[in-house]
N, CA, C, O and the ligand as a Tripos MOL2 file, in Angstrom:
@<TRIPOS>MOLECULE
protein
  265   263    67     0     0
PROTEIN
NO_CHARGES

@<TRIPOS>ATOM
      1 N          11.9390  -10.7730   27.0140 N.3       1 MET1
      2 CA         10.8830  -10.1300   26.3410 C.3       1 MET1
      3 C          11.0210   -8.5620   26.4370 C.2       1 MET1
      4 O          11.2750   -8.0120   27.5090 O.2       1 MET1
      5 N          10.8380   -7.8710   25.2510 N.am      2 PRO2
      6 CA         10.9460   -6.4450   25.3000 C.3       2 PRO2
      7 C           9.7670   -5.8500   25.9840 C.2       2 PRO2
      8 O           8.7300   -6.5000   26.1200 O.2       2 PRO2
      9 N           9.8930   -4.6800   26.4010 N.am      3 THR3
     10 CA          8.7750   -4.0270   26.9490 C.3       3 THR3
     11 C           8.5830   -2.6070   26.3580 C.2       3 THR3
     12 O           9.5130   -2.0200   25.8040 O.2       3 THR3
     13 N           7.4060   -2.1000   26.4880 N.am      4 ALA4
     14 CA          7.1320   -0.7670   26.0330 C.3       4 ALA4
     15 C           6.1360   -0.1480   27.1500 C.2       4 ALA4
     16 O           5.6520   -0.8130   28.0650 O.2       4 ALA4
     17 N           5.9210    1.1530   26.9420 N.am      5 ILE5
     18 CA          5.1330    1.8360   27.9310 C.3       5 ILE5
     19 C           3.7710    1.9290   27.4450 C.2       5 ILE5
     20 O           3.5380    2.2980   26.2940 O.2       5 ILE5
     21 N           2.8090    1.5940   28.3120 N.am      6 CYS6
     22 CA          1.3800    1.7560   27.9780 C.3       6 CYS6
     23 C           1.0020    3.2240   27.9030 C.2       6 CYS6
     24 O           1.1740    3.9290   28.8980 O.2       6 CYS6
     25 N           0.5140    3.7110   26.8190 N.am      7 PRO7
     26 CA          0.0490    5.0740   26.6060 C.3       7 PRO7
     27 C          -1.1780    5.4560   27.5020 C.2       7 PRO7
     28 O          -1.5220    6.6290   27.6540 O.2       7 PRO7
     29 N          -1.7600    4.4930   28.0330 N.am      8 GLU8
     30 CA         -3.0270    4.7130   28.8220 C.3       8 GLU8
     31 C          -2.5840    4.8850   30.3820 C.2       8 GLU8
     32 O          -3.0120    5.8110   31.0720 O.2       8 GLU8
     33 N          -1.7840    4.0060   30.8080 N.am      9 CYS9
     34 CA         -1.4490    4.0790   32.2730 C.3       9 CYS9
     35 C           0.0090    4.0640   32.5960 C.2       9 CYS9
     36 O           0.3710    3.9180   33.7630 O.2       9 CYS9
     37 N           0.8810    4.2110   31.6000 N.am     10 ASP10
     38 CA          2.3250    4.3270   31.8420 C.3      10 ASP10
     39 C           3.0160    3.2370   32.4270 C.2      10 ASP10
     40 O           4.1490    3.3730   32.8880 O.2      10 ASP10
     41 N           2.3460    2.0720   32.4350 N.am     11 GLU11
     42 CA          3.0080    0.8600   32.9750 C.3      11 GLU11
     43 C           3.7620    0.0990   31.8370 C.2      11 GLU11
     44 O           3.5050    0.3170   30.6530 O.2      11 GLU11
     45 N           4.6360   -0.7360   32.2160 N.am     12 GLU12
     46 CA          5.3800   -1.4600   31.2180 C.3      12 GLU12
     47 C           4.4480   -2.6070   30.6570 C.2      12 GLU12
     48 O           3.7400   -3.2960   31.3920 O.2      12 GLU12
     49 N           4.5100   -2.7360   29.3750 N.am     13 VAL13
     50 CA          3.7030   -3.8190   28.7580 C.3      13 VAL13
     51 C           4.7720   -4.7280   27.9500 C.2      13 VAL13
     52 O           5.6460   -4.2540   27.2240 O.2      13 VAL13
     53 N           4.5950   -5.9330   28.1580 N.am     14 TYR14
     54 CA          5.3960   -6.9440   27.5020 C.3      14 TYR14
     55 C           4.9870   -7.0940   26.0030 C.2      14 TYR14
     56 O           3.8050   -7.2080   25.6770 O.2      14 TYR14
     57 N           5.9150   -7.0910   25.1920 N.am     15 VAL15
     58 CA          5.6750   -7.2060   23.6840 C.3      15 VAL15
     59 C           6.4580   -8.3660   23.1800 C.2      15 VAL15
     60 O           7.5880   -8.5830   23.6160 O.2      15 VAL15
     61 N           5.8730   -9.1560   22.2360 N.am     16 GLU16
     62 CA          6.6470  -10.2890   21.7080 C.3      16 GLU16
     63 C           7.8840   -9.8850   21.1520 C.2      16 GLU16
     64 O           7.9590   -8.7930   20.5890 O.2      16 GLU16
     65 N           8.8990  -10.6630   21.2460 N.am     17 ALA17
     66 CA         10.3210  -10.4010   20.7460 C.3      17 ALA17
     67 C          10.2670  -10.1340   19.2530 C.2      17 ALA17
     68 O          10.9760   -9.2670   18.7430 O.2      17 ALA17
     69 N           9.4320  -10.8730   18.5640 N.am     18 ASP18
     70 CA          9.3260  -10.6840   17.0780 C.3      18 ASP18
     71 C           8.1810   -9.8320   16.6140 C.2      18 ASP18
     72 O           7.6790   -9.9400   15.4950 O.2      18 ASP18
     73 N           7.7730   -8.9310   17.5850 N.am     19 ALA19
     74 CA          6.6180   -8.0700   17.2470 C.3      19 ALA19
     75 C           6.9840   -7.1760   16.0440 C.2      19 ALA19
     76 O           8.1380   -6.7800   15.8810 O.2      19 ALA19
     77 N           5.9820   -6.8700   15.2100 N.am     20 GLU20
     78 CA          6.1670   -5.9740   14.1170 C.3      20 GLU20
     79 C           5.1150   -4.8910   14.1900 C.2      20 GLU20
     80 O           4.0790   -5.0290   14.8400 O.2      20 GLU20
     81 N           5.4270   -3.7850   13.4820 N.am     21 GLN21
     82 CA          4.4860   -2.6980   13.4280 C.3      21 GLN21
     83 C           3.1050   -3.1620   13.0830 C.2      21 GLN21
     84 O           2.9070   -3.9250   12.1370 O.2      21 GLN21
     85 N           2.1110   -2.6840   13.8820 N.am     22 GLY22
     86 CA          0.7790   -3.1450   13.6030 C.3      22 GLY22
     87 C           0.3850   -4.2900   14.4340 C.2      22 GLY22
     88 O          -0.8060   -4.5730   14.5590 O.2      22 GLY22
     89 N           1.3320   -4.9800   15.0200 N.am     23 ASP23
     90 CA          0.8910   -6.1330   15.9320 C.3      23 ASP23
     91 C           0.0940   -5.5720   17.1400 C.2      23 ASP23
     92 O           0.1580   -4.3910   17.4810 O.2      23 ASP23
     93 N          -0.6390   -6.4820   17.7400 N.am     24 LYS24
     94 CA         -1.4700   -6.1600   18.9040 C.3      24 LYS24
     95 C          -0.7520   -6.4760   20.1230 C.2      24 LYS24
     96 O           0.0360   -7.4210   20.1600 O.2      24 LYS24
     97 N          -0.9960   -5.6950   21.1720 N.am     25 ALA25
     98 CA         -0.4950   -5.9820   22.5740 C.3      25 ALA25
     99 C          -1.6170   -5.6260   23.5300 C.2      25 ALA25
    100 O          -2.5580   -4.8880   23.2400 O.2      25 ALA25
    101 N          -1.4230   -6.2350   24.7210 N.am     26 ASN26
    102 CA         -2.5120   -5.9530   25.6120 C.3      26 ASN26
    103 C          -1.9040   -5.5580   26.9900 C.2      26 ASN26
    104 O          -1.0930   -6.3090   27.5320 O.2      26 ASN26
    105 N          -2.2790   -4.4120   27.5440 N.am     27 CYS27
    106 CA         -1.7880   -3.9680   28.7960 C.3      27 CYS27
    107 C          -2.4150   -4.6940   29.9000 C.2      27 CYS27
    108 O          -3.6210   -4.5560   30.1010 O.2      27 CYS27
    109 N          -1.6280   -5.5280   30.7000 N.am     28 GLU28
    110 CA         -2.2160   -6.2940   31.8120 C.3      28 GLU28
    111 C          -2.6190   -5.3850   32.9510 C.2      28 GLU28
    112 O          -3.4040   -5.7730   33.8160 O.2      28 GLU28
    113 N          -2.0760   -4.1560   32.9540 N.am     29 GLU29
    114 CA         -2.3100   -3.2000   34.0850 C.3      29 GLU29
    115 C          -3.7300   -2.6090   33.9480 C.2      29 GLU29
    116 O          -4.5080   -2.6290   34.9020 O.2      29 GLU29
    117 N          -4.0580   -2.0810   32.7410 N.am     30 CYS30
    118 CA         -5.3310   -1.3650   32.6140 C.3      30 CYS30
    119 C          -6.2580   -2.1060   31.6430 C.2      30 CYS30
    120 O          -7.4260   -1.7460   31.4950 O.2      30 CYS30
    121 N          -5.7430   -3.1160   31.0000 N.am     31 GLY31
    122 CA         -6.6520   -3.9440   30.0770 C.3      31 GLY31
    123 C          -6.7660   -3.2480   28.7450 C.2      31 GLY31
    124 O          -7.6330   -3.6890   27.9900 O.2      31 GLY31
    125 N          -6.0590   -2.2670   28.3440 N.am     32 SER32
    126 CA         -6.1680   -1.6150   27.0320 C.3      32 SER32
    127 C          -5.7570   -2.5130   25.9460 C.2      32 SER32
    128 O          -4.8290   -3.3000   26.1290 O.2      32 SER32
    129 N          -6.3700   -2.4510   24.8520 N.am     33 ASP33
    130 CA         -5.9190   -3.0700   23.6240 C.3      33 ASP33
    131 C          -4.9620   -2.0870   22.9590 C.2      33 ASP33
    132 O          -5.3170   -0.9330   22.7240 O.2      33 ASP33
    133 N          -3.7720   -2.5340   22.6610 N.am     34 LEU34
    134 CA         -2.7460   -1.6610   22.1200 C.3      34 LEU34
    135 C          -2.2730   -2.1740   20.7710 C.2      34 LEU34
    136 O          -2.4750   -3.3290   20.3960 O.2      34 LEU34
    137 N          -1.6400   -1.2640   20.0700 N.am     35 LEU35
    138 CA         -0.9670   -1.6830   18.8080 C.3      35 LEU35
    139 C           0.4660   -1.1940   18.9010 C.2      35 LEU35
    140 O           0.7860   -0.1710   19.5070 O.2      35 LEU35
    141 N           1.3350   -2.0240   18.2360 N.am     36 VAL36
    142 CA          2.7680   -1.6170   18.1200 C.3      36 VAL36
    143 C           2.7880   -0.6360   16.9360 C.2      36 VAL36
    144 O           2.3680   -0.9650   15.8260 O.2      36 VAL36
    145 N           3.2960    0.5980   17.2120 N.am     37 VAL37
    146 CA          3.4230    1.5800   16.2110 C.3      37 VAL37
    147 C           4.8260    1.9960   15.9090 C.2      37 VAL37
    148 O           5.0960    2.7720   14.9920 O.2      37 VAL37
    149 N           5.7230    1.4540   16.7150 N.am     38 GLY38
    150 CA          7.1450    1.7470   16.4630 C.3      38 GLY38
    151 C           7.9780    0.6170   17.0390 C.2      38 GLY38
    152 O           7.5070   -0.0860   17.9330 O.2      38 GLY38
    153 N           9.1600    0.4250   16.5760 N.am     39 LEU39
    154 CA         10.0020   -0.7730   16.9570 C.3      39 LEU39
    155 C          11.3050   -0.4300   17.5680 C.2      39 LEU39
    156 O          11.8990   -1.2770   18.2360 O.2      39 LEU39
    157 N          11.8020    0.7880   17.3800 N.am     40 ASP40
    158 CA         13.1980    1.0470   17.8780 C.3      40 ASP40
    159 C          13.2360    2.4580   18.3600 C.2      40 ASP40
    160 O          13.6810    3.3190   17.6020 O.2      40 ASP40
    161 N          12.7740    2.8010   19.6550 N.am     41 PRO41
    162 CA         12.3230    1.7310   20.6020 C.3      41 PRO41
    163 C          10.8690    1.3030   20.2990 C.2      41 PRO41
    164 O          10.2120    1.8840   19.4350 O.2      41 PRO41
    165 N          10.4160    0.3510   20.9720 N.am     42 ILE42
    166 CA          9.0750   -0.1260   20.8070 C.3      42 ILE42
    167 C           8.0540    0.9070   21.3970 C.2      42 ILE42
    168 O           8.1190    1.3110   22.5580 O.2      42 ILE42
    169 N           7.1470    1.2800   20.5310 N.am     43 GLU43
    170 CA          6.1240    2.2930   20.9700 C.3      43 GLU43
    171 C           4.7980    1.6180   20.7310 C.2      43 GLU43
    172 O           4.5940    0.8560   19.7870 O.2      43 GLU43
    173 N           3.8410    1.9740   21.7200 N.am     44 LEU44
    174 CA          2.5170    1.4980   21.6630 C.3      44 LEU44
    175 C           1.6030    2.6270   21.5740 C.2      44 LEU44
    176 O           1.8970    3.7170   22.0660 O.2      44 LEU44
    177 N           0.4170    2.3930   20.9170 N.am     45 ASP45
    178 CA         -0.6570    3.3930   20.8930 C.3      45 ASP45
    179 C          -1.9700    2.5970   21.2160 C.2      45 ASP45
    180 O          -2.0270    1.3710   21.1250 O.2      45 ASP45
    181 N          -2.9860    3.3610   21.5890 N.am     46 LEU46
    182 CA         -4.1800    2.6860   21.8160 C.3      46 LEU46
    183 C          -4.7620    2.2680   20.5860 C.2      46 LEU46
    184 O          -4.7830    3.0740   19.6550 O.2      46 LEU46
    185 N          -5.2810    1.0220   20.4320 N.am     47 LYS47
    186 CA         -5.7250    0.4010   19.2040 C.3      47 LYS47
    187 C          -6.8270    1.3670   18.5920 C.2      47 LYS47
    188 O          -6.7860    1.6750   17.4010 O.2      47 LYS47
    189 N          -7.7030    1.7800   19.3540 N.am     48 THR48
    190 CA         -8.8660    2.5690   18.8400 C.3      48 THR48
    191 C          -8.3980    3.8480   18.1830 C.2      48 THR48
    192 O          -9.1380    4.3910   17.3640 O.2      48 THR48
    193 N          -7.2810    4.3400   18.4700 N.am     49 ASP49
    194 CA         -6.8770    5.6500   17.8460 C.3      49 ASP49
    195 C          -6.3710    5.4250   16.4230 C.2      49 ASP49
    196 O          -6.2140    6.3990   15.6870 O.2      49 ASP49
    197 N          -6.1020    4.1540   15.9910 N.am     50 LEU50
    198 CA         -5.4620    3.9770   14.7080 C.3      50 LEU50
    199 C          -6.3660    3.2800   13.6290 C.2      50 LEU50
    200 O          -6.0520    3.1920   12.4420 O.2      50 LEU50
    201 N          -7.5420    2.7870   14.1910 N.am     51 GLU51
    202 CA         -8.2620    1.9630   13.3460 C.3      51 GLU51
    203 C          -8.7410    2.6620   12.0420 C.2      51 GLU51
    204 O          -8.9280    2.0290   11.0020 O.2      51 GLU51
    205 N          -8.9240    3.9760   12.1550 N.am     52 ASP52
    206 CA         -9.4320    4.6750   10.9800 C.3      52 ASP52
    207 C          -8.3810    5.4120   10.0600 C.2      52 ASP52
    208 O          -8.7030    5.9730    9.0130 O.2      52 ASP52
    209 N          -7.0640    5.3550   10.5650 N.am     53 ASP53
    210 CA         -6.1540    6.0910    9.7590 C.3      53 ASP53
    211 C          -4.9590    5.2630    9.2880 C.2      53 ASP53
    212 O          -5.0130    4.6410    8.2270 O.2      53 ASP53
    213 N          -3.9120    5.2530   10.0520 N.am     54 GLU54
    214 CA         -2.6530    4.6840    9.5640 C.3      54 GLU54
    215 C          -2.7650    3.2590    9.0380 C.2      54 GLU54
    216 O          -2.3320    2.9410    7.9300 O.2      54 GLU54
    217 N          -3.3310    2.4590    9.8300 N.am     55 LEU55
    218 CA         -3.3020    0.9710    9.5950 C.3      55 LEU55
    219 C          -4.1970    0.6330    8.3690 C.2      55 LEU55
    220 O          -3.9550   -0.3410    7.6560 O.2      55 LEU55
    221 N          -5.1550    1.4070    8.1700 N.am     56 LYS56
    222 CA         -6.1870    0.9730    7.1660 C.3      56 LYS56
    223 C          -5.4590    0.6830    5.8140 C.2      56 LYS56
    224 O          -5.7290   -0.3340    5.1750 O.2      56 LYS56
    225 N          -4.5520    1.5730    5.3970 N.am     57 ASP57
    226 CA         -3.9760    1.5370    4.1630 C.3      57 ASP57
    227 C          -2.8470    0.4500    4.1030 C.2      57 ASP57
    228 O          -2.6260   -0.2280    3.1000 O.2      57 ASP57
    229 N          -2.1930    0.3610    5.2180 N.am     58 GLU58
    230 CA         -0.9810   -0.4350    5.1900 C.3      58 GLU58
    231 C          -1.2160   -1.9590    5.4260 C.2      58 GLU58
    232 O          -0.4470   -2.8020    4.9640 O.2      58 GLU58
    233 N          -2.2720   -2.2590    6.1350 N.am     59 ASP59
    234 CA         -2.4870   -3.6800    6.5490 C.3      59 ASP59
    235 C          -3.9330   -4.0560    6.2200 C.2      59 ASP59
    236 O          -4.8270   -3.8990    7.0520 O.2      59 ASP59
    237 N          -4.1600   -4.5630    4.9740 N.am     60 GLU60
    238 CA         -5.5710   -4.8330    4.5880 C.3      60 GLU60
    239 C          -6.1110   -6.0650    5.2290 C.2      60 GLU60
    240 O          -7.3090   -6.3460    5.1760 O.2      60 GLU60
    241 N          -5.1510   -6.8580    5.8850 N.am     61 ASP61
    242 CA         -5.7060   -7.9860    6.6280 C.3      61 ASP61
    243 C          -6.0640   -7.6010    8.0470 C.2      61 ASP61
    244 O          -6.5680   -8.4520    8.7800 O.2      61 ASP61
    245 N          -5.8450   -6.4270    8.4630 N.am     62 TYR62
    246 CA         -6.2010   -6.0250    9.8080 C.3      62 TYR62
    247 C          -7.7270   -6.2050   10.0660 C.2      62 TYR62
    248 O          -8.6050   -5.6860    9.3770 O.2      62 TYR62
    249 N          -7.9240   -6.9880   11.1210 N.am     63 ASP63
    250 CA         -9.3240   -7.2420   11.4980 C.3      63 ASP63
    251 C          -9.5900   -6.7600   12.8110 C.2      63 ASP63
    252 O          -9.0250   -7.3260   13.7470 O.2      63 ASP63
    253 N         -10.4000   -5.7540   13.0440 N.am     64 PRO64
    254 CA        -10.6740   -5.1670   14.3680 C.3      64 PRO64
    255 C         -11.4260   -6.0690   15.2520 C.2      64 PRO64
    256 O         -11.4410   -5.8940   16.4710 O.2      64 PRO64
    257 N         -12.1010   -7.1090   14.6240 N.am     65 TYR65
    258 CA        -12.8930   -8.0360   15.3900 C.3      65 TYR65
    259 C         -12.1690   -9.3950   15.7210 C.2      65 TYR65
    260 O         -12.7630  -10.3710   16.1790 O.2      65 TYR65
    261 N         -10.8370   -9.3550   15.4430 N.am     66 ASP66
    262 CA        -10.1510  -10.6230   15.7680 C.3      66 ASP66
    263 C         -10.0600  -10.8550   17.2090 C.2      66 ASP66
    264 O          -9.5140  -11.8710   17.6370 O.2      66 ASP66
    265 ZN         -2.1590    0.1970   30.5490 Zn       67 ZN67
@<TRIPOS>BOND
     1     1     2 1
     2     2     3 1
     3     3     4 2
     4     3     5 am
     5     5     6 1
     6     6     7 1
     7     7     8 2
     8     7     9 am
     9     9    10 1
    10    10    11 1
    11    11    12 2
    12    11    13 am
    13    13    14 1
    14    14    15 1
    15    15    16 2
    16    15    17 am
    17    17    18 1
    18    18    19 1
    19    19    20 2
    20    19    21 am
    21    21    22 1
    22    22    23 1
    23    23    24 2
    24    23    25 am
    25    25    26 1
    26    26    27 1
    27    27    28 2
    28    27    29 am
    29    29    30 1
    30    30    31 1
    31    31    32 2
    32    31    33 am
    33    33    34 1
    34    34    35 1
    35    35    36 2
    36    35    37 am
    37    37    38 1
    38    38    39 1
    39    39    40 2
    40    39    41 am
    41    41    42 1
    42    42    43 1
    43    43    44 2
    44    43    45 am
    45    45    46 1
    46    46    47 1
    47    47    48 2
    48    47    49 am
    49    49    50 1
    50    50    51 1
    51    51    52 2
    52    51    53 am
    53    53    54 1
    54    54    55 1
    55    55    56 2
    56    55    57 am
    57    57    58 1
    58    58    59 1
    59    59    60 2
    60    59    61 am
    61    61    62 1
    62    62    63 1
    63    63    64 2
    64    63    65 am
    65    65    66 1
    66    66    67 1
    67    67    68 2
    68    67    69 am
    69    69    70 1
    70    70    71 1
    71    71    72 2
    72    71    73 am
    73    73    74 1
    74    74    75 1
    75    75    76 2
    76    75    77 am
    77    77    78 1
    78    78    79 1
    79    79    80 2
    80    79    81 am
    81    81    82 1
    82    82    83 1
    83    83    84 2
    84    83    85 am
    85    85    86 1
    86    86    87 1
    87    87    88 2
    88    87    89 am
    89    89    90 1
    90    90    91 1
    91    91    92 2
    92    91    93 am
    93    93    94 1
    94    94    95 1
    95    95    96 2
    96    95    97 am
    97    97    98 1
    98    98    99 1
    99    99   100 2
   100    99   101 am
   101   101   102 1
   102   102   103 1
   103   103   104 2
   104   103   105 am
   105   105   106 1
   106   106   107 1
   107   107   108 2
   108   107   109 am
   109   109   110 1
   110   110   111 1
   111   111   112 2
   112   111   113 am
   113   113   114 1
   114   114   115 1
   115   115   116 2
   116   115   117 am
   117   117   118 1
   118   118   119 1
   119   119   120 2
   120   119   121 am
   121   121   122 1
   122   122   123 1
   123   123   124 2
   124   123   125 am
   125   125   126 1
   126   126   127 1
   127   127   128 2
   128   127   129 am
   129   129   130 1
   130   130   131 1
   131   131   132 2
   132   131   133 am
   133   133   134 1
   134   134   135 1
   135   135   136 2
   136   135   137 am
   137   137   138 1
   138   138   139 1
   139   139   140 2
   140   139   141 am
   141   141   142 1
   142   142   143 1
   143   143   144 2
   144   143   145 am
   145   145   146 1
   146   146   147 1
   147   147   148 2
   148   147   149 am
   149   149   150 1
   150   150   151 1
   151   151   152 2
   152   151   153 am
   153   153   154 1
   154   154   155 1
   155   155   156 2
   156   155   157 am
   157   157   158 1
   158   158   159 1
   159   159   160 2
   160   159   161 am
   161   161   162 1
   162   162   163 1
   163   163   164 2
   164   163   165 am
   165   165   166 1
   166   166   167 1
   167   167   168 2
   168   167   169 am
   169   169   170 1
   170   170   171 1
   171   171   172 2
   172   171   173 am
   173   173   174 1
   174   174   175 1
   175   175   176 2
   176   175   177 am
   177   177   178 1
   178   178   179 1
   179   179   180 2
   180   179   181 am
   181   181   182 1
   182   182   183 1
   183   183   184 2
   184   183   185 am
   185   185   186 1
   186   186   187 1
   187   187   188 2
   188   187   189 am
   189   189   190 1
   190   190   191 1
   191   191   192 2
   192   191   193 am
   193   193   194 1
   194   194   195 1
   195   195   196 2
   196   195   197 am
   197   197   198 1
   198   198   199 1
   199   199   200 2
   200   199   201 am
   201   201   202 1
   202   202   203 1
   203   203   204 2
   204   203   205 am
   205   205   206 1
   206   206   207 1
   207   207   208 2
   208   207   209 am
   209   209   210 1
   210   210   211 1
   211   211   212 2
   212   211   213 am
   213   213   214 1
   214   214   215 1
   215   215   216 2
   216   215   217 am
   217   217   218 1
   218   218   219 1
   219   219   220 2
   220   219   221 am
   221   221   222 1
   222   222   223 1
   223   223   224 2
   224   223   225 am
   225   225   226 1
   226   226   227 1
   227   227   228 2
   228   227   229 am
   229   229   230 1
   230   230   231 1
   231   231   232 2
   232   231   233 am
   233   233   234 1
   234   234   235 1
   235   235   236 2
   236   235   237 am
   237   237   238 1
   238   238   239 1
   239   239   240 2
   240   239   241 am
   241   241   242 1
   242   242   243 1
   243   243   244 2
   244   243   245 am
   245   245   246 1
   246   246   247 1
   247   247   248 2
   248   247   249 am
   249   249   250 1
   250   250   251 1
   251   251   252 2
   252   251   253 am
   253   253   254 1
   254   254   255 1
   255   255   256 2
   256   255   257 am
   257   257   258 1
   258   258   259 1
   259   259   260 2
   260   259   261 am
   261   261   262 1
   262   262   263 1
   263   263   264 2
@<TRIPOS>SUBSTRUCTURE
     1 MET1         2 RESIDUE 1 A MET
     2 PRO2         6 RESIDUE 1 A PRO
     3 THR3        10 RESIDUE 1 A THR
     4 ALA4        14 RESIDUE 1 A ALA
     5 ILE5        18 RESIDUE 1 A ILE
     6 CYS6        22 RESIDUE 1 A CYS
     7 PRO7        26 RESIDUE 1 A PRO
     8 GLU8        30 RESIDUE 1 A GLU
     9 CYS9        34 RESIDUE 1 A CYS
    10 ASP10       38 RESIDUE 1 A ASP
    11 GLU11       42 RESIDUE 1 A GLU
    12 GLU12       46 RESIDUE 1 A GLU
    13 VAL13       50 RESIDUE 1 A VAL
    14 TYR14       54 RESIDUE 1 A TYR
    15 VAL15       58 RESIDUE 1 A VAL
    16 GLU16       62 RESIDUE 1 A GLU
    17 ALA17       66 RESIDUE 1 A ALA
    18 ASP18       70 RESIDUE 1 A ASP
    19 ALA19       74 RESIDUE 1 A ALA
    20 GLU20       78 RESIDUE 1 A GLU
    21 GLN21       82 RESIDUE 1 A GLN
    22 GLY22       86 RESIDUE 1 A GLY
    23 ASP23       90 RESIDUE 1 A ASP
    24 LYS24       94 RESIDUE 1 A LYS
    25 ALA25       98 RESIDUE 1 A ALA
    26 ASN26      102 RESIDUE 1 A ASN
    27 CYS27      106 RESIDUE 1 A CYS
    28 GLU28      110 RESIDUE 1 A GLU
    29 GLU29      114 RESIDUE 1 A GLU
    30 CYS30      118 RESIDUE 1 A CYS
    31 GLY31      122 RESIDUE 1 A GLY
    32 SER32      126 RESIDUE 1 A SER
    33 ASP33      130 RESIDUE 1 A ASP
    34 LEU34      134 RESIDUE 1 A LEU
    35 LEU35      138 RESIDUE 1 A LEU
    36 VAL36      142 RESIDUE 1 A VAL
    37 VAL37      146 RESIDUE 1 A VAL
    38 GLY38      150 RESIDUE 1 A GLY
    39 LEU39      154 RESIDUE 1 A LEU
    40 ASP40      158 RESIDUE 1 A ASP
    41 PRO41      162 RESIDUE 1 A PRO
    42 ILE42      166 RESIDUE 1 A ILE
    43 GLU43      170 RESIDUE 1 A GLU
    44 LEU44      174 RESIDUE 1 A LEU
    45 ASP45      178 RESIDUE 1 A ASP
    46 LEU46      182 RESIDUE 1 A LEU
    47 LYS47      186 RESIDUE 1 A LYS
    48 THR48      190 RESIDUE 1 A THR
    49 ASP49      194 RESIDUE 1 A ASP
    50 LEU50      198 RESIDUE 1 A LEU
    51 GLU51      202 RESIDUE 1 A GLU
    52 ASP52      206 RESIDUE 1 A ASP
    53 ASP53      210 RESIDUE 1 A ASP
    54 GLU54      214 RESIDUE 1 A GLU
    55 LEU55      218 RESIDUE 1 A LEU
    56 LYS56      222 RESIDUE 1 A LYS
    57 ASP57      226 RESIDUE 1 A ASP
    58 GLU58      230 RESIDUE 1 A GLU
    59 ASP59      234 RESIDUE 1 A ASP
    60 GLU60      238 RESIDUE 1 A GLU
    61 ASP61      242 RESIDUE 1 A ASP
    62 TYR62      246 RESIDUE 1 A TYR
    63 ASP63      250 RESIDUE 1 A ASP
    64 PRO64      254 RESIDUE 1 A PRO
    65 TYR65      258 RESIDUE 1 A TYR
    66 ASP66      262 RESIDUE 1 A ASP
    67 ZN67       265 GROUP 0 **** ****
């Protein structure tokens, strides 16, 4: 399983092998909800930081209440 670094606590977060940009991840260390924002290498960002900008236009199926 690929890993990325949690932007909140700098711990490794496991990401699904077939993760795509905009997929969700969850940091087991600090419990933050994260989003995959880059794939090569995998980059994560805090979910709340992106709800109002980048993802809104690209992923109309995005549901913050999921
Ligand atoms: Zn974390």
